[in-house]
Structure formats: structure tokens, C-alpha cells
Steps between C-alpha positions, in 0.01 A plus 500: 500500500711230657650492849688208658792421729795296375449249780168399337639455147607155380872427490662293224837338561693545174821349636608372842610851607265724298129569559274711278164663567290672235371808682311672217424385145218501249290301746503802732443746215852595382487361147837619371743410779560257784632599843688210657667459838809281521658367817851360465633310798872522582690370199198532270540632146336503161693352209682753281267567207347751259154538349311735267332708771623750760431493869506729800639392836437654843678346799303466825749324727837330509820525298530392141692537180380583150737383228414714197689499171830390652492712819392424856273747680437479875134511606358576845164603641374797298709425189328526162612367162375498144619201295481554124352243265755257353762584765705229666412506870478304823377585847631327812484514878838610637402521865446256781126568532217516250516727195151623405412715201217601269545434130260652245491360147270535200231232504682292239801488733294287735302306239758385244630145529780482757454859609335398825840377621690817407548798718 
């Protein structure tokens, strides 16, 4: 069993406007997936990209946009999304405050070279 609060988990700045926390991974006993928390400050965004693994997104606070295969999708608190493997996508903060969301990926989505900087 593992119990923690996000305020006690290390933050990693992956760009000037984007912070990542690894909430649960193999270190906490979940060997197959990694649960990450991203905080995008106003104007923050991931680069448009694709990769060979899917991910699940759950929005906690703020207003954002998910660009997915040529279409924009508005995201707000409570929004969920499933992003297919190999799909062209980008997530961005579209509000004036913070945009905070959980992103779950297979373990290799966190471990492969360069993946640590992708959302």
C-alpha cells in the first residue's frame, strides 16, 4: 500500500511553464503504468508530438485544449481523454490560471529516452 499527498511529492520543471510530478510508479508498486501530475502555468504547452504508447488524461483544474489528430478539444475540470498510440497530439493551457491534470501512461512512456518531457 502507498499513501501520499501531492504536496509531498517532488516536482520536476520540464519547461519554464510546465511542472511534472510522478505520483505512482513501479517504485510505489504499480509496475505496468505511471500516474503523473502535470501543472501548466498560463501559456504553458507541450510540443505537438506522437509516440508508440497511449495515455489517459483526467483534468483536475483550469482550462486547457487537447489537439488530437487535427482537431481541438476543450478541456475543463472533470474532463477525461484517451489518446491513442501514434496519434498526433498536444495539450496546452488555454486559461489565465493554472491547468492541472493527471496523465497515466504505460511504464515505457515514462522511461524511454525523451519521454520524460512529453505529456
